[in-house]
Every structure is written in structure tokens, then in C-alpha cells.
C-alpha positions as CSV (number, residue, x, y, z in Angstrom):
1,M,-9.2,11.6,14.4
2,K,-6.2,11.0,16.7
3,S,-3.9,13.1,14.4
4,T,-6.4,15.9,14.5
5,L,-6.7,15.9,18.3
6,R,-2.9,16.3,18.6
7,L,-3.1,19.6,16.9
8,M,-5.6,21.1,19.4
9,S,-5.2,23.1,22.6
10,K,-7.3,22.0,25.6
11,Q,-10.0,24.6,24.8
12,Q,-10.1,23.6,21.2
13,L,-10.2,19.9,22.2
14,F,-13.2,20.5,24.4
15,Y,-15.0,22.3,21.6
16,A,-14.1,19.6,19.1
17,V,-15.2,16.7,21.3
18,F,-18.5,18.6,22.1
19,I,-19.3,19.1,18.4
20,F,-18.3,15.6,17.4
21,S,-20.3,14.0,20.3
22,F,-23.3,16.1,19.4
23,G,-23.1,14.8,15.8
24,L,-22.6,11.2,17.0
25,A,-25.6,11.4,19.2
26,A,-27.7,13.0,16.4
27,G,-26.6,10.3,14.0
28,L,-27.6,7.5,16.3
29,A,-30.9,9.1,17.2
30,L,-31.9,9.8,13.6
31,T,-30.9,6.3,12.5
32,R,-32.9,4.6,15.3
33,A,-35.9,6.9,14.7
34,I,-36.4,5.4,11.2
35,P,-38.5,2.2,11.5
36,A,-37.7,-1.1,9.9
37,L,-34.0,-0.4,9.3
38,E,-32.5,-3.1,7.2
39,I,-28.9,-3.6,6.0
40,S,-27.7,-4.9,2.6
41,T,-24.0,-4.7,2.1
42,T,-23.9,-6.4,-1.3
43,E,-26.4,-5.0,-3.9
44,T,-28.8,-2.1,-4.1
45,T,-32.3,-3.1,-3.1
46,T,-35.6,-1.3,-3.0
47,N,-37.0,0.1,0.2
48,Q,-39.9,2.6,0.0
49,S,-39.2,4.1,3.4
50,G,-35.7,5.1,2.3
51,A,-34.4,3.8,5.5
52,Q,-32.2,1.1,4.2
53,A,-28.4,1.4,4.0
54,N,-26.7,-0.4,1.2
55,A,-23.0,-0.9,0.3
56,I,-22.8,2.6,-1.2
57,D,-24.2,4.3,1.9
58,I,-21.9,2.4,4.2
59,G,-18.8,2.9,2.0
60,F,-19.5,6.6,1.6
61,A,-19.8,7.1,5.4
62,Q,-16.6,5.2,6.0
63,S,-14.6,7.0,3.4
64,M,-16.0,10.5,4.0
65,I,-15.0,10.2,7.7
66,I,-11.4,9.8,6.6
67,H,-11.8,12.7,4.1
68,H,-13.3,14.9,6.8
69,D,-10.6,14.0,9.3
70,Q,-7.9,15.5,7.0
71,A,-10.0,18.6,6.3
72,I,-10.4,19.1,10.0
73,S,-6.6,18.6,10.5
74,M,-5.9,21.2,7.9
75,A,-8.3,23.7,9.4
76,M,-6.8,23.2,12.9
77,L,-3.3,23.7,11.4
78,V,-4.1,27.2,10.2
79,K,-6.3,28.5,13.0
80,G,-4.8,31.5,14.6
81,K,-2.0,31.7,12.0
82,V,-3.9,33.3,9.1
83,S,-6.0,36.4,8.2
84,P,-9.3,36.8,10.0
85,N,-11.3,35.9,6.8
86,L,-9.3,32.6,6.4
87,D,-9.5,31.9,10.1
88,L,-13.3,32.3,10.0
89,L,-13.4,29.9,7.0
90,A,-11.2,27.4,8.8
91,N,-13.5,27.5,11.8
92,G,-16.6,27.0,9.7
93,I,-15.0,23.9,8.0
94,L,-13.9,22.6,11.4
95,T,-17.4,22.9,13.0
96,A,-19.4,21.6,10.0
97,Q,-17.1,18.6,9.3
98,L,-16.8,17.6,13.0
99,L,-20.6,17.5,13.2
100,E,-20.9,15.5,10.0
101,M,-18.2,13.1,11.0
102,G,-20.0,12.4,14.3
103,Q,-23.2,11.8,12.4
104,M,-21.6,9.3,10.0
105,K,-20.0,7.4,12.9
106,G,-23.4,7.4,14.6
107,W,-25.0,5.8,11.5
108,L,-22.3,3.2,11.2
109,N,-22.6,2.3,14.8
110,A,-26.4,1.9,14.4
111,W,-25.9,-0.2,11.3
112,N,-23.4,-2.4,13.1
113,Q,-20.7,-1.6,10.6
114,Q,-17.0,-0.9,11.2
115,I,-15.9,2.7,11.1
116,T,-12.9,2.1,8.9
117,P,-13.2,1.0,5.3
118,P,-12.4,-2.7,4.5
119,A,-8.9,-3.8,3.7
120,K,-9.8,-3.8,0.0
121,G,-9.5,0.0,-0.1
122,A,-11.2,3.2,0.9
123,M,-12.8,3.6,-2.6
124,A,-13.9,0.0,-3.1
125,W,-17.5,1.0,-2.5
126,V,-17.3,3.0,-5.7
127,E,-15.2,0.5,-7.7
128,D,-17.5,-2.4,-6.9
129,A,-20.8,-0.6,-7.3
130,K,-23.5,-2.5,-9.2
131,N,-26.2,-1.3,-11.6
132,V,-24.7,2.1,-12.2
133,S,-26.1,3.8,-15.3
134,N,-25.3,7.5,-14.8
135,V,-22.5,8.6,-17.2
136,Q,-20.8,10.8,-14.6
137,D,-20.8,8.0,-12.1
138,L,-19.4,5.5,-14.6
139,L,-16.6,7.9,-15.3
140,Y,-16.0,8.3,-11.6
141,I,-15.8,4.5,-11.2
142,A,-13.1,4.5,-13.9
143,Q,-11.2,7.3,-12.2
144,C,-11.2,5.5,-8.9
145,K,-10.0,2.3,-10.4
146,A,-7.2,4.2,-12.2
147,S,-6.1,5.7,-8.9
148,K,-5.6,2.1,-7.5
149,G,-7.6,2.7,-4.3
150,A,-6.1,6.1,-3.4
151,M,-8.7,8.6,-2.1
152,P,-9.0,11.6,-4.3
153,G,-8.0,15.1,-3.0
154,M,-6.0,13.8,0.0
155,L,-2.6,15.2,1.0
156,N,0.1,12.7,1.7
157,V,2.2,12.9,4.9
158,D,5.0,14.9,3.2
159,Q,2.6,17.4,1.8
160,F,0.9,17.9,5.1
161,N,4.2,18.3,6.9
162,E,5.3,20.8,4.3
163,M,2.2,22.9,4.9
164,R,2.8,22.6,8.7
165,A,6.2,24.3,8.3
166,M,4.8,27.3,6.3
167,T,3.8,30.7,7.7
168,G,2.2,33.9,6.4
169,Q,0.9,34.2,2.9
170,N,2.7,31.0,1.9
171,L,0.6,29.1,4.4
172,E,-2.6,30.9,3.4
173,R,-2.0,30.1,-0.3
174,R,-1.1,26.4,0.3
175,F,-4.1,25.9,2.6
176,L,-6.5,27.3,0.1
177,E,-5.0,25.3,-2.8
178,A,-5.1,22.1,-0.7
179,M,-8.6,22.7,0.6
180,I,-10.0,23.6,-2.8
181,A,-8.6,20.3,-4.2
182,H,-10.0,18.5,-1.1
183,H,-13.5,19.9,-1.6
184,E,-13.4,19.3,-5.3
185,A,-12.7,15.6,-4.6
186,A,-15.5,15.3,-2.0
187,I,-18.2,16.5,-4.3
188,P,-18.1,13.6,-6.8
189,M,-18.0,11.2,-3.8
190,A,-21.1,12.8,-2.5
191,R,-22.8,12.9,-5.9
192,F,-22.1,9.2,-6.3
193,A,-23.8,8.5,-2.9
194,V,-26.8,10.6,-3.9
195,N,-27.3,8.7,-7.2
196,N,-26.6,5.2,-6.0
197,G,-27.2,5.1,-2.2
198,E,-30.4,4.0,-0.5
199,S,-30.5,5.7,2.8
200,L,-32.3,9.1,3.0
201,L,-29.9,10.1,5.8
202,V,-26.9,9.6,3.6
203,K,-28.5,11.2,0.6
204,G,-29.5,14.2,2.7
205,L,-26.0,14.7,4.1
206,A,-24.4,14.1,0.6
207,K,-26.6,16.8,-0.9
208,S,-25.6,19.2,1.9
209,I,-21.9,18.4,1.3
210,I,-22.3,19.2,-2.4
211,R,-24.1,22.4,-1.8
212,E,-21.9,23.7,1.1
213,Q,-18.5,22.7,-0.3
214,A,-19.3,24.1,-3.8
215,A,-20.1,27.5,-2.0
216,E,-16.8,27.2,-0.1
217,I,-14.8,26.4,-3.2
218,S,-16.2,29.6,-4.8
219,L,-15.2,31.6,-1.7
220,M,-11.8,30.0,-1.5
221,N,-11.0,30.8,-5.1
222,K,-11.8,34.5,-4.5
223,L,-9.6,34.5,-1.4
224,L,-6.8,32.8,-3.4
225,E,-7.1,35.4,-6.2
226,Q,-6.7,38.2,-3.6
227,I,-3.6,36.6,-2.1
228,N,-2.0,36.1,-5.5
229,A,-2.8,39.7,-6.4
230,E,-1.1,40.9,-3.3
231,Y,2.0,38.7,-3.6
């Protein structure tokens, strides 16, 4: 979040803090509104109310906060430097993911969990998942283990700085390529949480992420095709 804030003007910072704070307050309120909230950070357990947060729910929130933070940073990087259509897209990503990040931090605070993933790794919640039977999820566990803890779809520092130095169509193309890969990596994370999490709050957000980011991927692919056709 700190790296994101450094990219913002005062006006943008005020807007970002407002959206994030609104999400944080909403996350806390929704979590506290659900009765009999219980925490299990080891194995999946049954809870008819759907209020329980298990290790998948907690790990998903911790990791998706990191994932969202980089998407927000990329969106801030291109705002005001790209075409109106791309600028509108970046603003939509910025607003949606700031709100969602605030919600997830609110949940973690309400669950008395740390915001950052454990030292074992950002994807340990997937690698250590128990009682997984879905074939897609089992393949995803294998992929995460093969990546040795690296979070899928993330730019490294050099790649981010390279994009920061770009302008014009080169920046537009690189932003779209990076954000498409970023979204494509977020969808399996969200699907894993839907299939293996316990909290209805997490499942609801994860389903929303799948739906919204799939639509954004389709839009970004069309915009990328237009840019490549003009180049």
C-alpha cells in the first residue's frame, strides 16, 4: 500500500484513502454483523451459518490484498498518461480494488488475524490446503508448489520500473499485457477460495472478483488488439 500511495497526487491520495476506508469500515461491519463468528486456522470445519473463516479464507484475504495492491499501483502508474478508454479502465480497477482491499483488511482485523501472509509464503494457504477434491484445485495446488511460493501474475521490481519508464502506445500495450496476466492469475485464486473456503463473505467477494475480472480481461484483450492493429 505504501508503494501505491507514493504514486498519488494529493487529490488522488484523498480519493484513495476515502475508498479504502469505506471498504475497511464495510468489511468490519459485515463481519461483526454475522453472529457466532468462529475461527479455525487449521482445517476446514462445518458451520451452517457460513460465518466461519478457515485457513483458506484468511490466506485468500492476506494474499489478495498483496495482489490488489500491485494492480492499484499499475492503475495509478498509467492514469493521465494513456487514452481515455484506458484511463477509464484504470480508474475502474483502482476504485474496485481499493474498496475490496479495504473490505479484506476489515475482515482480517475482525478475525484477529495479521494482514500480511505468514513467513512460509504468500501461497501457503493453497499449498497446505486439506480435503481438496476438485481437479482444477488440485492442479492449482501443484502449480503453486512448482512456483516455490511466488504469487502468480505479479510483476517483479524490474518489470514494474520498466513499465514506469514507458510512454504512449508502449505504455498502453505493456499495461494491458501486465494487467491481463495479473487478472488471469487472480481468477484461480478466487475460484480456490470459493471451492474451499468457509466464509460467505469471502465466497461472495471471490465470486465477484471472478465475474468482474473475467469481463475486464475480455475488454482488455479487445483494447490490446486495437493498439496492435494501429502499431
